[in-house]
C-alpha positions as CSV (number, residue, x, y, z in Angstrom):
1,M,0.0,0.0,0.0
2,R,2.8,2.4,1.0
3,A,4.7,1.5,-2.2
4,S,1.6,2.4,-4.3
5,V,1.3,5.8,-2.6
6,N,5.0,6.5,-3.2
7,F,4.7,5.4,-6.9
8,L,1.7,7.7,-7.4
9,A,3.4,10.6,-5.8
10,A,6.4,10.1,-8.1
11,V,4.2,10.0,-11.1
12,V,2.5,13.2,-10.1
13,V,5.8,15.0,-9.5
14,T,7.1,13.7,-12.8
15,A,4.0,14.9,-14.6
16,L,4.2,18.3,-13.0
17,V,7.9,18.6,-14.0
18,V,7.1,17.6,-17.6
19,L,4.1,20.0,-17.7
20,G,6.3,22.8,-16.4
21,A,8.9,22.1,-19.0
22,T,6.2,22.0,-21.7
23,I,4.2,25.2,-20.9
24,F,5.5,28.7,-21.1
25,T,3.8,32.2,-21.2
26,V,4.5,35.2,-23.3
27,D,3.9,38.6,-21.6
28,Q,2.4,41.5,-23.6
29,R,5.6,43.4,-23.2
30,Q,7.7,40.6,-24.9
31,H,8.6,38.9,-28.1
32,A,9.4,35.2,-27.8
33,I,11.5,33.0,-30.1
34,V,11.2,29.2,-29.8
35,F,14.4,27.3,-30.6
36,Q,14.6,23.7,-31.6
37,L,18.0,22.2,-31.2
38,G,19.5,25.7,-31.6
39,E,17.5,26.7,-34.7
40,V,14.7,29.2,-34.8
41,R,11.5,27.3,-34.8
42,D,8.8,30.0,-34.2
43,V,8.4,33.7,-33.3
44,I,5.6,34.6,-31.0
45,D,4.4,38.2,-30.7
46,E,1.0,37.8,-29.1
47,P,0.7,37.3,-25.3
48,G,-0.7,34.1,-23.9
49,L,0.0,30.5,-22.8
50,Y,2.0,28.3,-25.2
51,F,3.4,24.8,-25.3
52,K,6.9,23.5,-26.4
53,W,8.6,20.1,-26.5
54,P,10.6,19.6,-23.4
55,L,14.3,19.0,-23.7
56,I,14.5,19.7,-27.4
57,Q,12.9,23.2,-27.5
58,N,13.8,26.3,-25.5
59,V,12.5,29.9,-25.5
60,R,14.2,33.3,-25.4
61,Y,12.4,36.5,-24.7
62,F,13.1,40.0,-26.1
63,D,11.7,43.3,-24.9
64,K,8.9,44.7,-27.0
65,R,8.8,48.1,-25.3
66,I,10.5,51.3,-26.5
67,L,14.1,51.3,-25.2
68,T,16.5,54.2,-24.7
69,L,20.0,54.6,-26.0
70,D,21.6,57.4,-24.0
71,A,25.1,58.5,-24.8
72,A,27.4,58.1,-21.8
73,E,29.5,61.2,-22.8
74,P,28.8,64.1,-25.2
75,E,30.3,63.6,-28.6
76,R,32.5,66.2,-30.3
77,F,31.4,67.3,-33.7
78,I,32.6,70.1,-36.1
79,T,30.1,72.5,-37.7
80,S,30.3,74.1,-41.1
81,E,32.0,77.1,-39.4
82,K,34.8,74.7,-38.3
83,T,33.6,75.2,-34.7
84,N,33.9,72.3,-32.3
85,V,30.7,71.5,-30.3
86,L,29.9,68.9,-27.7
87,V,26.6,67.2,-28.5
88,D,24.6,65.1,-25.9
89,S,21.9,63.1,-27.6
90,F,19.6,60.1,-27.0
91,T,17.8,57.6,-29.2
92,K,14.5,55.8,-28.8
93,W,14.3,52.3,-30.4
94,R,12.5,49.0,-30.3
95,I,12.7,45.5,-31.7
96,I,10.2,44.9,-34.5
97,D,11.7,41.7,-36.1
98,P,12.9,39.4,-33.3
99,K,14.2,36.8,-35.7
100,L,16.3,39.2,-37.7
101,Y,17.4,40.9,-34.5
102,Y,18.6,37.5,-33.2
103,I,20.4,36.6,-36.4
104,S,22.1,40.1,-36.7
105,V,23.3,40.7,-33.1
106,A,22.7,37.3,-31.5
107,G,19.9,38.9,-29.4
108,D,22.6,40.8,-27.5
109,E,21.2,44.2,-26.5
110,S,24.7,45.7,-25.9
111,R,25.8,44.8,-29.4
112,A,22.6,46.3,-30.8
113,K,23.2,49.5,-28.8
114,T,26.8,49.7,-30.1
115,R,25.5,49.3,-33.7
116,L,22.8,52.0,-33.2
117,S,25.2,54.4,-31.5
118,Q,27.7,54.2,-34.4
119,T,24.9,54.8,-36.9
120,V,23.5,57.8,-35.0
121,N,26.9,59.4,-34.3
122,A,27.9,59.0,-38.0
123,G,24.7,60.7,-39.1
124,L,25.0,63.5,-36.6
125,R,28.6,64.1,-37.6
126,E,27.6,64.4,-41.2
127,E,24.6,66.7,-40.6
128,F,26.4,68.9,-38.2
129,G,29.2,69.4,-40.7
130,K,26.6,70.9,-43.1
131,R,25.2,73.4,-40.6
132,T,26.2,76.4,-38.4
133,V,26.0,76.5,-34.7
134,H,22.9,78.6,-34.9
135,D,21.2,76.1,-37.2
136,V,21.8,73.1,-34.9
137,V,20.8,75.0,-31.8
138,S,17.6,76.7,-32.9
139,G,17.3,77.4,-36.6
140,E,17.0,73.9,-38.1
141,R,17.0,71.7,-35.0
142,D,13.6,70.1,-35.6
143,Q,14.4,69.3,-39.3
144,L,17.8,67.9,-38.3
145,M,16.2,65.6,-35.8
146,E,13.6,64.2,-38.2
147,L,16.3,63.7,-40.9
148,M,18.5,61.9,-38.5
149,R,15.7,59.6,-37.4
150,E,14.9,58.7,-41.0
151,K,18.5,57.9,-41.8
152,A,19.2,56.0,-38.6
153,D,15.9,54.0,-39.1
154,L,17.0,52.8,-42.6
155,D,20.1,51.3,-41.2
156,A,18.4,49.9,-38.0
157,R,15.9,48.0,-40.0
158,K,18.8,45.8,-41.2
159,I,19.0,44.3,-37.7
160,G,15.3,44.1,-37.0
161,V,15.1,47.4,-35.0
162,Q,13.0,50.5,-35.5
163,I,14.3,54.0,-34.6
164,V,11.4,55.8,-33.0
165,D,13.1,59.1,-32.3
166,V,16.5,60.8,-32.2
167,R,16.9,63.9,-30.0
168,V,19.7,66.3,-29.1
169,K,19.5,67.2,-25.5
170,R,22.3,69.7,-25.3
171,V,24.8,71.5,-27.6
172,E,27.8,73.1,-25.9
173,L,31.1,74.6,-26.9
174,P,34.2,73.0,-25.5
175,S,35.9,74.9,-22.7
176,D,38.9,75.7,-24.8
177,V,36.9,77.7,-27.3
178,S,33.8,78.8,-25.3
179,E,35.6,81.8,-23.7
180,S,36.7,83.3,-27.0
181,V,33.2,82.7,-28.5
182,Y,31.5,84.3,-25.5
183,R,33.8,87.3,-25.8
184,R,33.0,87.6,-29.5
185,M,29.3,87.3,-28.8
186,D,29.5,89.9,-26.0
187,A,31.3,92.3,-28.3
188,E,28.7,91.8,-31.0
189,R,25.9,92.4,-28.6
190,K,27.5,95.6,-27.3
191,R,28.0,96.8,-30.9
192,V,24.3,96.2,-31.7
193,A,23.3,97.8,-28.4
194,N,25.4,100.9,-29.2
195,E,23.9,101.1,-32.7
196,L,20.4,100.9,-31.2
197,R,21.2,103.6,-28.7
198,S,22.6,105.9,-31.4
199,Q,19.6,105.3,-33.6
200,G,17.3,106.0,-30.6
201,A,19.1,109.2,-29.7
202,A,18.9,110.4,-33.3
203,D,15.2,109.6,-33.5
204,A,14.7,111.4,-30.1
205,E,16.4,114.5,-31.4
206,K,14.4,114.4,-34.5
207,I,11.1,114.1,-32.5
208,R,12.1,116.9,-30.1
209,A,13.0,119.2,-33.0
210,D,9.7,118.5,-34.7
211,A,7.9,119.0,-31.4
212,D,9.7,122.4,-30.9
213,K,8.9,123.4,-34.4
214,Q,5.2,122.6,-33.9
215,R,5.2,124.4,-30.6
216,E,6.7,127.6,-32.1
217,V,4.1,127.4,-35.0
218,I,1.3,126.9,-32.5
219,V,2.4,129.7,-30.2
220,A,3.0,132.1,-33.2
221,E,-0.5,131.3,-34.6
222,A,-2.1,131.7,-31.2
223,Y,-0.3,135.1,-30.6
224,R,-1.4,136.2,-34.1
225,D,-5.0,135.2,-33.4
226,A,-4.8,136.9,-30.0
227,Q,-3.4,140.1,-31.3
228,K,-6.0,140.1,-34.1
229,M,-8.8,139.5,-31.6
230,K,-7.3,142.2,-29.3
231,G,-7.1,144.6,-32.1
232,E,-10.7,143.9,-33.1
233,G,-11.8,144.3,-29.5
234,D,-9.9,147.6,-29.1
235,A,-11.4,148.9,-32.3
236,K,-14.9,148.0,-31.1
237,A,-14.2,149.5,-27.7
238,A,-12.8,152.7,-29.3
239,A,-15.8,152.9,-31.6
240,T,-18.1,152.4,-28.6
241,Y,-16.3,155.0,-26.6
242,A,-16.3,157.5,-29.5
243,Q,-20.0,157.0,-30.1
244,A,-20.8,157.4,-26.4
245,F,-18.6,160.4,-25.8
246,Q,-19.7,162.2,-28.9
247,R,-23.0,162.9,-27.2
248,N,-21.2,165.0,-24.5
249,P,-17.6,165.9,-25.3
250,E,-17.2,168.0,-22.2
251,F,-18.1,165.0,-20.0
252,Y,-15.7,162.8,-21.9
253,A,-12.9,165.3,-21.3
254,F,-13.8,165.5,-17.6
255,Y,-13.9,161.7,-17.3
256,R,-10.5,161.3,-18.9
257,S,-9.1,163.9,-16.6
258,L,-10.4,162.1,-13.5
259,E,-8.7,158.9,-14.8
260,A,-5.5,160.8,-15.2
261,Y,-5.7,162.2,-11.7
262,R,-6.4,158.7,-10.2
263,N,-3.4,157.2,-12.0
264,S,-1.1,160.1,-11.2
265,F,-1.8,160.2,-7.5
266,N,-2.2,156.5,-6.8
267,G,0.5,156.3,-4.1
268,K,1.1,158.6,-1.1
269,S,4.7,159.1,-2.1
270,D,3.9,160.0,-5.7
271,V,5.4,163.3,-6.9
272,I,4.5,165.1,-10.2
273,V,6.1,168.2,-11.5
274,V,3.7,170.1,-13.7
275,E,3.2,173.9,-14.3
276,P,0.2,175.2,-12.3
277,S,-1.2,176.8,-15.4
278,S,-1.1,173.5,-17.3
279,D,-4.3,172.1,-18.8
280,F,-3.7,169.1,-16.5
281,F,-5.3,171.0,-13.6
282,K,-8.1,172.5,-15.6
283,Y,-10.9,170.6,-13.9
284,M,-9.2,170.6,-10.6
285,K,-9.1,174.5,-10.7
286,S,-12.7,174.7,-11.7
287,I,-13.7,172.4,-8.9
288,G,-11.8,174.6,-6.5
289,R,-13.5,177.7,-7.8
290,G,-16.8,176.0,-7.6
291,G,-16.1,175.2,-4.0
292,D,-15.1,178.8,-3.2
293,N,-18.2,180.2,-4.8
294,T,-20.3,177.6,-2.9
295,A,-18.5,178.7,0.3
296,K,-19.2,182.3,-0.4
């Protein structure tokens, strides 16, 4: 009885081992290649549960996700201006043909990265050599990245890989040339600033001169109009006075004399030297006589 139980347990264990060696799963993030005696038997891209022959078949998995190839150190390139620049870039890639990928680089990710790095660097070196620093920094950066992606993708397809994107993270000048470049840029900016200041000062002087001219014209025209209006007013006033005083010339002469007396003796310290027989005292004398006669 005990021997039967042991035999049954051994059978169950053996069945489980054989089943475990027969069944395998493929994750949705993976490609799988089934090998039979070292040769590629099947390529599996869909996730699920699969079977294989134990002992004679084995399975290798490859990542289906987008991978990143990031340069360890910035690469030195030369632009069309013969200027050395340090370029830090990264590449996004993924495996699209597992069989070709295995045949080309033996499924070794480090070998694939080396191949892609050489391809991308060669393309960047060629494209940077056709452009200036300004172009690669801002002017044509987007076009450069798209062109590099297309070129690198053509070569990557040969090893079963797709290049999703190529990006330049940073473009810097080497320390041995950055100082001179900064000095040249600073001098250029100062020259432009001085030109702008000179142009601004010239425009300001022109505006001030034009404003002064307009002010003089406005003041002259206003003075002319004021004098014209004043003359017209004086003429009307004179005509009105003349018309009014023609009715009684004696009263007009008396009124003018009173105005003269008021203006002449306005202050206590005012002194006037006039002959007593002058016509200036005509009405003053008559008033005095009138007062004497009244007193009498």
